[in-house]
VOKOL-928783 format. One record per residue: residue in three letters; residue number from 0; x, y, z of N, C-alpha, C, O in turn. Coordinates in pm, whole numbers, plus 50000, padded with zeros to 5 digits. Atoms other than C-alpha are relative to their C-alpha. Layout:
BEGIN
PT / res / n / n_east / n_north / n_up / ca_east / ca_north / ca_up / c_east / c_north / c_up / o_east / o_north / o_up
PT / Ala / NUM / X / Y / Z / X / Y / Z / X / Y / Z / X / Y / Z
...
***
This chain:
BEGIN
PT / res / n / n_east / n_north / n_up / ca_east / ca_north / ca_up / c_east / c_north / c_up / o_east / o_north / o_up
PT / Unk / 0 / 50119 / 50076 / 50062 / 70561 / 77464 / 55198 / 49908 / 50087 / 49911 / 49795 / 50053 / 49875
PT / Unk / 1 / 50063 / 49930 / 50120 / 70462 / 77731 / 54959 / 49984 / 49927 / 49871 / 49884 / 49940 / 49801
PT / Unk / 2 / 50011 / 50083 / 50122 / 70537 / 77497 / 54678 / 49904 / 49904 / 50007 / 49834 / 49882 / 49908
PT / Unk / 3 / 50112 / 50100 / 49977 / 70313 / 77238 / 54812 / 49867 / 50069 / 49995 / 49773 / 50017 / 49933
PT / Unk / 4 / 50141 / 49927 / 50005 / 70028 / 77484 / 54858 / 49971 / 50042 / 49864 / 49856 / 50038 / 49822
PT / Unk / 5 / 50019 / 49953 / 50143 / 70082 / 77616 / 54504 / 49964 / 49887 / 49914 / 49875 / 49899 / 49830
PT / Unk / 6 / 50042 / 50104 / 50094 / 70080 / 77270 / 54343 / 49861 / 49943 / 50037 / 49788 / 49894 / 49950
PT / Unk / 7 / 50134 / 50045 / 49968 / 69771 / 77174 / 54546 / 49888 / 50092 / 49938 / 49785 / 50043 / 49892
PT / Unk / 8 / 50084 / 49910 / 50032 / 69600 / 77496 / 54453 / 49965 / 49971 / 49835 / 49852 / 49972 / 49788
PT / Unk / 9 / 50028 / 50025 / 50138 / 69663 / 77417 / 54075 / 49934 / 49871 / 49973 / 49865 / 49865 / 49872
PT / Unk / 10 / 50073 / 50121 / 50019 / 69534 / 77067 / 54102 / 49862 / 50011 / 50015 / 49782 / 49953 / 49942
PT / Unk / 11 / 50143 / 49997 / 49971 / 69215 / 77169 / 54258 / 49945 / 50103 / 49884 / 49829 / 50091 / 49844
PT / Unk / 12 / 50041 / 49907 / 50122 / 69186 / 77441 / 53981 / 49976 / 49921 / 49872 / 49880 / 49942 / 49797
PT / Unk / 13 / 50014 / 50086 / 50122 / 69239 / 77184 / 53710 / 49858 / 49920 / 50005 / 49798 / 49889 / 49901
PT / Unk / 14 / 50130 / 50088 / 49998 / 68930 / 76993 / 53815 / 49868 / 50080 / 49935 / 49767 / 50020 / 49899
PT / Unk / 15 / 50114 / 49914 / 50072 / 68698 / 77280 / 53671 / 50022 / 50004 / 49852 / 49926 / 50023 / 49777
PT / Unk / 16 / 49984 / 49983 / 50149 / 68854 / 77284 / 53332 / 49913 / 49920 / 49909 / 49858 / 49973 / 49812
PT / Unk / 17 / 50099 / 50069 / 50095 / 68654 / 77000 / 53177 / 49867 / 50051 / 50007 / 49798 / 50050 / 49905
PT / Unk / 18 / 50125 / 49948 / 50003 / 68347 / 77150 / 53296 / 49978 / 50151 / 49914 / 49873 / 50190 / 49864
PT / Unk / 19 / 49985 / 49863 / 50081 / 68450 / 77497 / 53129 / 49992 / 49968 / 49873 / 49927 / 50040 / 49798
PT / Unk / 20 / 50008 / 50047 / 50146 / 68497 / 77304 / 52809 / 49862 / 49961 / 49949 / 49838 / 49955 / 49829
PT / Unk / 21 / 50135 / 50037 / 50041 / 68133 / 77202 / 52813 / 49929 / 50126 / 49935 / 49858 / 50106 / 49837
PT / Unk / 22 / 50064 / 49891 / 50040 / 68013 / 77561 / 52757 / 50017 / 50010 / 49848 / 49918 / 49998 / 49775
PT / Unk / 23 / 50004 / 49984 / 50153 / 68153 / 77610 / 52400 / 49932 / 49881 / 49928 / 49860 / 49896 / 49829
PT / Unk / 24 / 50077 / 50123 / 50060 / 68035 / 77252 / 52325 / 49854 / 50025 / 49989 / 49797 / 50012 / 49881
PT / Unk / 25 / 50147 / 49962 / 49989 / 67681 / 77348 / 52426 / 49968 / 50108 / 49903 / 49869 / 50096 / 49831
PT / Unk / 26 / 50026 / 49886 / 50089 / 67694 / 77667 / 52233 / 50002 / 49945 / 49850 / 49903 / 49953 / 49777
PT / Unk / 27 / 49982 / 50056 / 50140 / 67830 / 77503 / 51906 / 49885 / 49901 / 49955 / 49844 / 49892 / 49839
PT / Unk / 28 / 50119 / 50101 / 50038 / 67548 / 77227 / 51936 / 49865 / 50050 / 50018 / 49765 / 49978 / 50018
PT / Unk / 29 / 50132 / 49917 / 49980 / 67284 / 77501 / 51992 / 49917 / 49945 / 50114 / 49795 / 49938 / 50104
PT / Unk / 30 / 50082 / 50069 / 49886 / 67179 / 77342 / 52321 / 49972 / 50142 / 50091 / 50023 / 50252 / 50072
PT / Unk / 31 / 50038 / 49893 / 49902 / 67026 / 77555 / 52603 / 50097 / 49997 / 50118 / 50150 / 49893 / 50157
PT / Unk / 32 / 49894 / 49962 / 49888 / 67247 / 77705 / 52884 / 49983 / 49891 / 50101 / 50082 / 49828 / 50137
PT / Unk / 33 / 50026 / 50101 / 49894 / 67081 / 77466 / 53141 / 50046 / 49859 / 49975 / 50061 / 49777 / 50066
PT / Unk / 34 / 49957 / 50139 / 50036 / 67192 / 77162 / 52953 / 50141 / 49969 / 50021 / 50181 / 49853 / 50015
PT / Unk / 35 / 49887 / 50005 / 49946 / 67535 / 77240 / 53058 / 50011 / 49923 / 50134 / 50101 / 49841 / 50154
PT / Unk / 36 / 50021 / 50079 / 49870 / 67436 / 77113 / 53405 / 49925 / 49875 / 49978 / 49973 / 49764 / 50005
PT / Unk / 37 / 50099 / 50123 / 49997 / 67139 / 76884 / 53334 / 50065 / 49871 / 49913 / 50033 / 49754 / 49937
PT / Unk / 38 / 49949 / 50103 / 50090 / 67338 / 76685 / 53064 / 50136 / 49948 / 50052 / 50195 / 49856 / 49996
PT / Unk / 39 / 49858 / 50051 / 49955 / 67658 / 76640 / 53260 / 50006 / 49990 / 50154 / 50100 / 50041 / 50215
PT / Unk / 40 / 50010 / 50016 / 49849 / 67558 / 76550 / 53627 / 50115 / 49920 / 50038 / 50178 / 49956 / 50138
PT / Unk / 41 / 49881 / 50085 / 49955 / 67832 / 76273 / 53641 / 50126 / 50102 / 50007 / 50193 / 50103 / 50111
PT / Unk / 42 / 49882 / 49913 / 50001 / 68106 / 76537 / 53554 / 49990 / 50086 / 50117 / 50084 / 50087 / 50196
PT / Unk / 43 / 50028 / 49913 / 49887 / 67964 / 76785 / 53806 / 50023 / 49940 / 50133 / 50094 / 49994 / 50218
PT / Unk / 44 / 49980 / 50085 / 49866 / 67941 / 76516 / 54093 / 50135 / 49976 / 50009 / 50189 / 50001 / 50118
PT / Unk / 45 / 49870 / 50026 / 49961 / 68288 / 76413 / 54029 / 50097 / 50107 / 50026 / 50199 / 50094 / 50093
PT / Unk / 46 / 49930 / 49874 / 49965 / 68411 / 76759 / 54026 / 49987 / 50052 / 50151 / 50081 / 50099 / 50215
PT / Unk / 47 / 50017 / 49964 / 49852 / 68256 / 76833 / 54372 / 50060 / 49892 / 50088 / 50110 / 49925 / 50195
PT / Unk / 48 / 49949 / 50100 / 49919 / 68365 / 76506 / 54505 / 50163 / 50020 / 50012 / 50221 / 50019 / 50121
PT / Unk / 49 / 49841 / 49975 / 49996 / 68741 / 76566 / 54418 / 50030 / 50133 / 50057 / 50129 / 50148 / 50128
PT / Unk / 50 / 49955 / 49875 / 49930 / 68728 / 76929 / 54515 / 49990 / 49969 / 50153 / 50083 / 50000 / 50228
PT / Unk / 51 / 50002 / 50026 / 49846 / 68613 / 76817 / 54863 / 50110 / 49913 / 50044 / 50162 / 49938 / 50153
PT / Unk / 52 / 49901 / 50095 / 49965 / 68865 / 76536 / 54871 / 50124 / 50091 / 49999 / 50186 / 50103 / 50105
PT / Unk / 53 / 49875 / 49915 / 49992 / 69153 / 76771 / 54776 / 50011 / 50101 / 50099 / 50115 / 50116 / 50164
PT / Unk / 54 / 50023 / 49889 / 49889 / 69044 / 77052 / 55001 / 50016 / 49928 / 50144 / 50080 / 49987 / 50231
PT / Unk / 55 / 49992 / 50067 / 49882 / 69017 / 76800 / 55288 / 50152 / 49942 / 50028 / 50196 / 49949 / 50143
PT / Unk / 56 / 49883 / 50051 / 49982 / 69364 / 76635 / 55235 / 50102 / 50117 / 50001 / 50207 / 50103 / 50065
PT / Unk / 57 / 49920 / 49889 / 49991 / 69522 / 76969 / 55182 / 49990 / 50057 / 50155 / 50091 / 50074 / 50223
PT / Unk / 58 / 50032 / 49945 / 49858 / 69370 / 77103 / 55518 / 50074 / 49904 / 50104 / 50112 / 49954 / 50210
PT / Unk / 59 / 49954 / 50090 / 49910 / 69509 / 76790 / 55688 / 50165 / 50032 / 49985 / 50236 / 50052 / 50084
PT / Unk / 60 / 49858 / 49970 / 50021 / 69859 / 76854 / 55536 / 50036 / 50129 / 50056 / 50136 / 50138 / 50126
PT / Unk / 61 / 49977 / 49874 / 49958 / 69842 / 77213 / 55608 / 50004 / 50013 / 50157 / 50084 / 50092 / 50207
PT / Unk / 62 / 50007 / 50007 / 49859 / 69758 / 77148 / 55982 / 50136 / 49927 / 50047 / 50196 / 49965 / 50147
PT / Unk / 63 / 49885 / 50066 / 49954 / 70051 / 76905 / 55997 / 50112 / 50079 / 49989 / 50192 / 50083 / 50082
PT / Unk / 64 / 49876 / 49933 / 50019 / 70306 / 77123 / 55856 / 50004 / 50144 / 50063 / 50108 / 50209 / 50052
PT / Unk / 65 / 50000 / 49880 / 49943 / 70198 / 77438 / 56042 / 50089 / 50014 / 50106 / 50132 / 50126 / 50134
PT / Unk / 66 / 49884 / 50009 / 49870 / 70434 / 77345 / 56339 / 50127 / 49939 / 49949 / 50210 / 49914 / 50037
PT / Unk / 67 / 49876 / 50056 / 50027 / 70719 / 77199 / 56136 / 50098 / 50113 / 49966 / 50086 / 50192 / 49872
PT / Unk / 68 / 49890 / 49907 / 49999 / 71037 / 77401 / 56203 / 50116 / 49959 / 49894 / 50186 / 50046 / 49841
PT / Unk / 69 / 49889 / 50045 / 50084 / 71280 / 77190 / 55989 / 49955 / 49872 / 49917 / 49882 / 49786 / 49965
PT / Unk / 70 / 50035 / 50099 / 50101 / 71243 / 76958 / 55693 / 50134 / 49907 / 49974 / 50246 / 49953 / 49951
PT / Unk / 71 / 49895 / 50080 / 50033 / 71450 / 76654 / 55642 / 49988 / 49944 / 49846 / 49888 / 49963 / 49778
PT / Unk / 72 / 50026 / 50061 / 50133 / 71519 / 76471 / 55311 / 49885 / 49919 / 49983 / 49798 / 49941 / 49898
PT / Unk / 73 / 50105 / 50095 / 49995 / 71299 / 76191 / 55388 / 49851 / 50060 / 50004 / 49758 / 50016 / 49937
PT / Unk / 74 / 50133 / 49928 / 49983 / 71012 / 76416 / 55486 / 49959 / 50067 / 49860 / 49843 / 50072 / 49821
PT / Unk / 75 / 50030 / 49938 / 50122 / 71057 / 76599 / 55150 / 49970 / 49917 / 49904 / 49887 / 49952 / 49820
PT / Unk / 76 / 50039 / 50097 / 50082 / 71055 / 76278 / 54965 / 49855 / 49942 / 50006 / 49791 / 49910 / 49906
PT / Unk / 77 / 50131 / 50041 / 49975 / 70737 / 76169 / 55117 / 49896 / 50107 / 49957 / 49790 / 50076 / 49902
PT / Unk / 78 / 50081 / 49889 / 50052 / 70588 / 76517 / 55050 / 49988 / 50010 / 49855 / 49880 / 50050 / 49813
PT / Unk / 79 / 49986 / 50008 / 50132 / 70687 / 76489 / 54684 / 49893 / 49882 / 49959 / 49811 / 49901 / 49869
PT / Unk / 80 / 50103 / 50107 / 50022 / 70484 / 76150 / 54688 / 49860 / 50050 / 50016 / 49767 / 50030 / 49937
PT / Unk / 81 / 50141 / 49952 / 49970 / 70199 / 76317 / 54847 / 49947 / 50096 / 49888 / 49832 / 50081 / 49846
PT / Unk / 82 / 50022 / 49920 / 50107 / 70206 / 76590 / 54579 / 49974 / 49935 / 49883 / 49880 / 49973 / 49814
PT / Unk / 83 / 50033 / 50078 / 50119 / 70225 / 76341 / 54307 / 49859 / 49934 / 49996 / 49800 / 49930 / 49887
PT / Unk / 84 / 50129 / 50042 / 49990 / 69894 / 76181 / 54429 / 49905 / 50103 / 49985 / 49801 / 50078 / 49925
PT / Unk / 85 / 50091 / 49896 / 50016 / 69731 / 76516 / 54450 / 49991 / 50030 / 49860 / 49878 / 50044 / 49813
PT / Unk / 86 / 49992 / 49947 / 50123 / 69842 / 76611 / 54103 / 49924 / 49905 / 49910 / 49854 / 49947 / 49818
PT / Unk / 87 / 50082 / 50106 / 50073 / 69699 / 76277 / 53967 / 49854 / 49992 / 50010 / 49789 / 49942 / 49919
PT / Unk / 88 / 50143 / 50007 / 49977 / 69351 / 76312 / 54112 / 49911 / 50064 / 49897 / 49805 / 50008 / 49872
PT / Unk / 89 / 50084 / 49955 / 50119 / 69214 / 76541 / 53823 / 49975 / 49888 / 49890 / 49867 / 49884 / 49830
PT / Unk / 90 / 50016 / 50100 / 50087 / 69264 / 76247 / 53604 / 49891 / 49894 / 50027 / 49803 / 49874 / 49943
PT / Unk / 91 / 50116 / 50092 / 49984 / 69044 / 75985 / 53758 / 49881 / 50078 / 50025 / 49773 / 50022 / 50006
PT / Unk / 92 / 50139 / 49930 / 49987 / 68788 / 76262 / 53839 / 49945 / 50019 / 49861 / 49826 / 49997 / 49840
PT / Unk / 93 / 50041 / 49979 / 50144 / 68769 / 76338 / 53469 / 49934 / 49847 / 49957 / 49822 / 49835 / 49909
PT / Unk / 94 / 50042 / 50143 / 50028 / 68734 / 75953 / 53418 / 49867 / 49967 / 50062 / 49781 / 49917 / 49991
PT / Unk / 95 / 50125 / 50011 / 49952 / 68451 / 75934 / 53659 / 49895 / 50057 / 49934 / 49793 / 49992 / 49914
PT / Unk / 96 / 50108 / 49932 / 50074 / 68250 / 76188 / 53478 / 49985 / 49937 / 49859 / 49875 / 49936 / 49804
PT / Unk / 97 / 50015 / 50049 / 50140 / 68326 / 76025 / 53140 / 49952 / 49850 / 50003 / 49878 / 49809 / 49914
PT / Unk / 98 / 50036 / 50147 / 49995 / 68283 / 75650 / 53246 / 49903 / 49962 / 50104 / 49855 / 49848 / 50108
PT / Unk / 99 / 50106 / 50042 / 49897 / 68047 / 75669 / 53543 / 50047 / 49897 / 50089 / 50166 / 49897 / 50122
PT / Unk / 100 / 49980 / 50104 / 49886 / 68030 / 75372 / 53789 / 50089 / 49893 / 49931 / 50037 / 49786 / 49900
PT / Unk / 101 / 49924 / 50108 / 50071 / 68321 / 75178 / 53625 / 50108 / 49955 / 50110 / 50169 / 50041 / 50173
PT / Unk / 102 / 49918 / 50066 / 49885 / 68530 / 74945 / 53870 / 50140 / 50046 / 49986 / 50204 / 50078 / 50086
PT / Unk / 103 / 49851 / 49970 / 50016 / 68876 / 75029 / 53706 / 50020 / 50153 / 50047 / 50119 / 50187 / 50112
PT / Unk / 104 / 49987 / 49858 / 49974 / 68804 / 75414 / 53741 / 49995 / 50013 / 50154 / 50073 / 50090 / 50211
PT / Unk / 105 / 50017 / 49995 / 49863 / 68692 / 75359 / 54098 / 50112 / 49962 / 50071 / 50143 / 50025 / 50172
PT / Unk / 106 / 49873 / 50058 / 49951 / 69001 / 75161 / 54174 / 50111 / 50103 / 49999 / 50184 / 50125 / 50096
PT / Unk / 107 / 49905 / 49906 / 50035 / 69215 / 75422 / 54016 / 49991 / 50109 / 50091 / 50094 / 50148 / 50145
PT / Unk / 108 / 50027 / 49887 / 49923 / 69055 / 75706 / 54213 / 50035 / 49953 / 50150 / 50109 / 50029 / 50212
PT / Unk / 109 / 49973 / 50037 / 49877 / 69076 / 75518 / 54545 / 50152 / 49963 / 50022 / 50198 / 49980 / 50134
PT / Unk / 110 / 49870 / 50015 / 49988 / 69435 / 75419 / 54482 / 50080 / 50124 / 50002 / 50181 / 50128 / 50073
PT / Unk / 111 / 49936 / 49867 / 49991 / 69546 / 75773 / 54426 / 49970 / 50061 / 50118 / 50056 / 50129 / 50173
PT / Unk / 112 / 50022 / 49945 / 49857 / 69376 / 75873 / 54738 / 50066 / 49920 / 50110 / 50109 / 49977 / 50211
PT / Unk / 113 / 49929 / 50091 / 49909 / 69522 / 75585 / 54923 / 50145 / 50033 / 50004 / 50204 / 50030 / 50112
PT / Unk / 114 / 49855 / 49955 / 50004 / 69881 / 75698 / 54798 / 50011 / 50132 / 50081 / 50110 / 50145 / 50153
PT / Unk / 115 / 50005 / 49875 / 49929 / 69803 / 76043 / 54945 / 49999 / 49972 / 50146 / 50081 / 50024 / 50221
PT / Unk / 116 / 50006 / 50041 / 49856 / 69700 / 75889 / 55277 / 50122 / 49933 / 50062 / 50162 / 49964 / 50174
PT / Unk / 117 / 49886 / 50075 / 49955 / 69993 / 75659 / 55310 / 50130 / 50093 / 50015 / 50206 / 50087 / 50111
PT / Unk / 118 / 49896 / 49894 / 49974 / 70243 / 75953 / 55231 / 49988 / 50079 / 50110 / 50090 / 50118 / 50168
PT / Unk / 119 / 50016 / 49907 / 49895 / 70080 / 76163 / 55490 / 50042 / 49916 / 50131 / 50117 / 49965 / 50216
PT / Unk / 120 / 49966 / 50091 / 49885 / 70107 / 75869 / 55745 / 50145 / 49993 / 50021 / 50195 / 50016 / 50131
PT / Unk / 121 / 49851 / 49996 / 49998 / 70469 / 75834 / 55660 / 50066 / 50140 / 50049 / 50160 / 50142 / 50128
PT / Unk / 122 / 49956 / 49861 / 49945 / 70526 / 76219 / 55713 / 49978 / 50002 / 50144 / 50069 / 50036 / 50219
PT / Unk / 123 / 50042 / 49989 / 49858 / 70345 / 76197 / 56042 / 50098 / 49915 / 50091 / 50142 / 49958 / 50198
PT / Unk / 124 / 49903 / 50083 / 49930 / 70570 / 75907 / 56151 / 50142 / 50065 / 50007 / 50207 / 50062 / 50112
PT / Unk / 125 / 49861 / 49936 / 50001 / 70897 / 76092 / 56049 / 49989 / 50114 / 50103 / 50080 / 50125 / 50185
PT / Unk / 126 / 50001 / 49898 / 49909 / 70771 / 76403 / 56244 / 49985 / 49945 / 50157 / 50031 / 50007 / 50253
PT / Unk / 127 / 50006 / 50049 / 49869 / 70684 / 76184 / 56543 / 50122 / 49924 / 50048 / 50132 / 49906 / 50170
PT / Unk / 128 / 49886 / 50072 / 49961 / 71010 / 75991 / 56553 / 50128 / 50078 / 49982 / 50235 / 50032 / 50022
PT / Unk / 129 / 49860 / 49922 / 50027 / 71270 / 76257 / 56454 / 49984 / 50127 / 50087 / 49903 / 50214 / 50056
PT / Unk / 130 / 49997 / 49885 / 49901 / 71330 / 76508 / 56743 / 50063 / 50116 / 49924 / 50157 / 50099 / 49847
PT / Unk / 131 / 49959 / 49877 / 50056 / 71374 / 76875 / 56639 / 49932 / 50054 / 49880 / 49953 / 50169 / 49840
PT / Unk / 132 / 50070 / 49961 / 50128 / 71157 / 76889 / 56335 / 49886 / 50098 / 50030 / 49858 / 50182 / 49944
PT / Unk / 133 / 50112 / 49935 / 49969 / 70864 / 77048 / 56508 / 50037 / 50118 / 50098 / 50119 / 50111 / 50190
PT / Unk / 134 / 49991 / 49874 / 49915 / 70838 / 77398 / 56657 / 49930 / 49968 / 50129 / 49807 / 49962 / 50135
PT / Unk / 135 / 50054 / 50042 / 49873 / 70796 / 77302 / 57019 / 49886 / 50108 / 50055 / 49788 / 50071 / 50121
PT / Unk / 136 / 50092 / 49889 / 49939 / 70616 / 77654 / 57100 / 49861 / 49979 / 49934 / 49761 / 49989 / 50004
PT / Unk / 137 / 50134 / 50019 / 50072 / 70333 / 77586 / 56833 / 49947 / 49862 / 50015 / 49827 / 49846 / 49996
PT / Unk / 138 / 50056 / 50140 / 49998 / 70295 / 77210 / 56881 / 49927 / 49987 / 50140 / 49978 / 50012 / 50249
PT / Unk / 139 / 50084 / 50030 / 49889 / 70008 / 77122 / 57110 / 50052 / 49862 / 50048 / 50094 / 49780 / 49966
PT / Unk / 140 / 49964 / 50133 / 49956 / 70092 / 76823 / 57335 / 49890 / 49891 / 49958 / 49770 / 49906 / 49983
PT / Unk / 141 / 50085 / 50119 / 50043 / 69941 / 76502 / 57195 / 49927 / 50016 / 49870 / 49855 / 49925 / 49830
PT / Unk / 142 / 50058 / 49973 / 50111 / 69825 / 76669 / 56879 / 50061 / 49914 / 49892 / 49984 / 49859 / 49813
PT / Unk / 143 / 49928 / 50077 / 50105 / 70085 / 76489 / 56654 / 49957 / 49840 / 50029 / 49931 / 49767 / 49934
PT / Unk / 144 / 50044 / 50142 / 49979 / 69994 / 76149 / 56813 / 49865 / 49983 / 49956 / 49836 / 49878 / 49899
PT / Unk / 145 / 50144 / 50017 / 50032 / 69620 / 76211 / 56758 / 49993 / 50007 / 49835 / 49916 / 49935 / 49772
PT / Unk / 146 / 49999 / 50000 / 50142 / 69693 / 76304 / 56395 / 50038 / 49880 / 49941 / 49980 / 49831 / 49844
PT / Unk / 147 / 49953 / 50121 / 50054 / 69897 / 76003 / 56350 / 49914 / 49879 / 50017 / 49925 / 49783 / 49940
PT / Unk / 148 / 50093 / 50107 / 49972 / 69636 / 75776 / 56490 / 49876 / 50020 / 49902 / 49826 / 49923 / 49846
PT / Unk / 149 / 50092 / 49986 / 50094 / 69374 / 75937 / 56280 / 50028 / 49954 / 49862 / 49949 / 49889 / 49793
PT / Unk / 150 / 49942 / 50023 / 50130 / 69579 / 75907 / 55977 / 50015 / 49852 / 49968 / 49984 / 49806 / 49859
PT / Unk / 151 / 49999 / 50131 / 50014 / 69645 / 75554 / 56035 / 49865 / 49931 / 49983 / 49855 / 49839 / 49903
PT / Unk / 152 / 50134 / 50057 / 50012 / 69266 / 75471 / 56084 / 49941 / 50030 / 49859 / 49865 / 49952 / 49801
PT / Unk / 153 / 50051 / 49953 / 50128 / 69197 / 75664 / 55767 / 50051 / 49924 / 49889 / 49986 / 49914 / 49785
PT / Unk / 154 / 49941 / 50075 / 50107 / 69432 / 75453 / 55568 / 49932 / 49854 / 49993 / 49909 / 49795 / 49887
PT / Unk / 155 / 50071 / 50121 / 49979 / 69264 / 75135 / 55713 / 49861 / 50015 / 49949 / 49810 / 49925 / 49883
PT / Unk / 156 / 50147 / 49982 / 50048 / 68916 / 75276 / 55640 / 49987 / 50024 / 49846 / 49887 / 49994 / 49781
PT / Unk / 157 / 49998 / 49983 / 50147 / 69014 / 75372 / 55289 / 50016 / 49865 / 49938 / 49946 / 49838 / 49840
PT / Unk / 158 / 49985 / 50124 / 50055 / 69135 / 75019 / 55221 / 49854 / 49926 / 50014 / 49816 / 49862 / 49916
PT / Unk / 159 / 50124 / 50060 / 49982 / 68795 / 74889 / 55351 / 49906 / 50069 / 49897 / 49828 / 50000 / 49831
PT / Unk / 160 / 50088 / 49928 / 50099 / 68619 / 75156 / 55135 / 50019 / 49952 / 49861 / 49923 / 49928 / 49788
PT / Unk / 161 / 49965 / 50052 / 50126 / 68811 / 75041 / 54828 / 49952 / 49854 / 49986 / 49907 / 49814 / 49879
PT / Unk / 162 / 50066 / 50143 / 50011 / 68705 / 74679 / 54901 / 49856 / 50002 / 49983 / 49808 / 49924 / 49901
PT / Unk / 163 / 50153 / 49973 / 50008 / 68333 / 74784 / 54942 / 49968 / 50052 / 49858 / 49880 / 50000 / 49789
PT / Unk / 164 / 50036 / 49952 / 50132 / 68342 / 74994 / 54626 / 50018 / 49904 / 49891 / 49946 / 49912 / 49792
PT / Unk / 165 / 49985 / 50102 / 50110 / 68469 / 74701 / 54419 / 49905 / 49881 / 50026 / 49855 / 49829 / 49926
PT / Unk / 166 / 50102 / 50113 / 49980 / 68244 / 74423 / 54575 / 49874 / 50048 / 49990 / 49789 / 49973 / 49943
PT / Unk / 167 / 50143 / 49966 / 49999 / 67940 / 74635 / 54606 / 49996 / 50122 / 49918 / 49996 / 50228 / 49981
PT / Unk / 168 / 49994 / 49901 / 50093 / 67939 / 74862 / 54296 / 49902 / 50135 / 50024 / 49928 / 50249 / 49984
PT / Unk / 169 / 50109 / 49892 / 49968 / 67625 / 75068 / 54420 / 50057 / 50089 / 50101 / 50023 / 50207 / 50113
PT / Unk / 170 / 49954 / 49900 / 49887 / 67827 / 75192 / 54715 / 50120 / 50084 / 49945 / 50151 / 50188 / 50002
PT / Unk / 171 / 49866 / 49946 / 50051 / 68144 / 75290 / 54509 / 50044 / 50128 / 50077 / 50122 / 50117 / 50172
PT / Unk / 172 / 49925 / 49873 / 49934 / 68218 / 75658 / 54614 / 49921 / 50032 / 50129 / 49965 / 50114 / 50209
PT / Unk / 173 / 50060 / 49963 / 49874 / 67969 / 75666 / 54888 / 50081 / 49919 / 50121 / 50065 / 49953 / 50238
PT / Unk / 174 / 49912 / 50072 / 49897 / 68212 / 75423 / 55081 / 50100 / 50094 / 50055 / 50157 / 50066 / 50161
PT / Unk / 175 / 49901 / 49893 / 49967 / 68436 / 75733 / 55103 / 49947 / 50049 / 50141 / 50028 / 50088 / 50225
PT / Unk / 176 / 50067 / 49923 / 49883 / 68197 / 75857 / 55384 / 50049 / 49921 / 50136 / 50026 / 49969 / 50246
PT / Unk / 177 / 49946 / 50064 / 49887 / 68369 / 75592 / 55617 / 50118 / 50076 / 50052 / 50158 / 50052 / 50166
PT / Unk / 178 / 49905 / 49924 / 49959 / 68645 / 75838 / 55632 / 49966 / 50118 / 50089 / 50054 / 50188 / 50140
PT / Unk / 179 / 50048 / 49905 / 49904 / 68431 / 76071 / 55835 / 50016 / 49953 / 50141 / 50034 / 50029 / 50236
PT / Unk / 180 / 50010 / 50069 / 49852 / 68430 / 75825 / 56132 / 50110 / 50045 / 50094 / 50079 / 50101 / 50200
PT / Unk / 181 / 49880 / 49954 / 49918 / 68794 / 75894 / 56275 / 49977 / 50131 / 50057 / 49975 / 50150 / 50179
PT / Unk / 182 / 50019 / 49859 / 49956 / 68735 / 76266 / 56282 / 49885 / 50019 / 50100 / 49899 / 50086 / 50203
PT / Unk / 183 / 50130 / 49981 / 49909 / 68383 / 76247 / 56442 / 50059 / 49934 / 50147 / 50046 / 50003 / 50248
PT / Unk / 184 / 49968 / 50055 / 49887 / 68534 / 76002 / 56712 / 50105 / 50094 / 50071 / 50099 / 50113 / 50193
PT / Unk / 185 / 49904 / 49911 / 49933 / 68827 / 76242 / 56774 / 49928 / 50118 / 50060 / 49962 / 50159 / 50171
PT / Unk / 186 / 50060 / 49871 / 49973 / 68600 / 76542 / 56794 / 49921 / 49956 / 50137 / 49930 / 50022 / 50241
PT / Unk / 187 / 50070 / 50037 / 49885 / 68372 / 76344 / 57033 / 50072 / 49989 / 50132 / 50026 / 50026 / 50240
PT / Unk / 188 / 49909 / 50015 / 49899 / 68671 / 76255 / 57244 / 50043 / 50128 / 50059 / 50050 / 50140 / 50181
PT / Unk / 189 / 49949 / 49876 / 49953 / 68799 / 76614 / 57261 / 49898 / 50071 / 50089 / 49929 / 50132 / 50192
PT / Unk / 190 / 50120 / 49930 / 49916 / 68454 / 76743 / 57387 / 49983 / 49930 / 50126 / 49944 / 49997 / 50222
PT / Unk / 191 / 50008 / 50077 / 49883 / 68452 / 76467 / 57647 / 50107 / 50052 / 50107 / 50082 / 50065 / 50227
PT / Unk / 192 / 49896 / 49955 / 49915 / 68782 / 76591 / 57780 / 49973 / 50135 / 50046 / 50053 / 50191 / 50121
***
């Protein structure tokens, strides 16, 4: 999974490049250094949003694959789909910075994120239903089922977040906060046990 980690690292790094390009633009326009930030809040916000999103989906992916002992062709195909969705994310991120609260851009961003989550759900399903793929020593009992359930809920909540973002434009990217709910519920359930 080193390839997956490397591609994800490149994608998360690409997010900063448009912000770096703002510096020579400010210099050539004889602007103050602070205007690199104050004049580009949408771009900075979209960078931070996507950095957090990619970091989160990579963390979930990393946790999932930490106990994988063997990879099948179908698992690899879904992983490549997941990688494609991660590689695409810098594009709608840049578009958020350029176009702001635009419904097409929001839909594009959410669909890229949804593709990532659907691919992860498919990978978890394969791991759950195909014996011998997981290292039994490292796999905690019930952890895979918990990850699968959380992933399934995340897909449903992201579809709801997308609908909210399109119907109520003021909520656009704030509707992504719905994705925090399953993790909080699982953490609360673990503490109760």
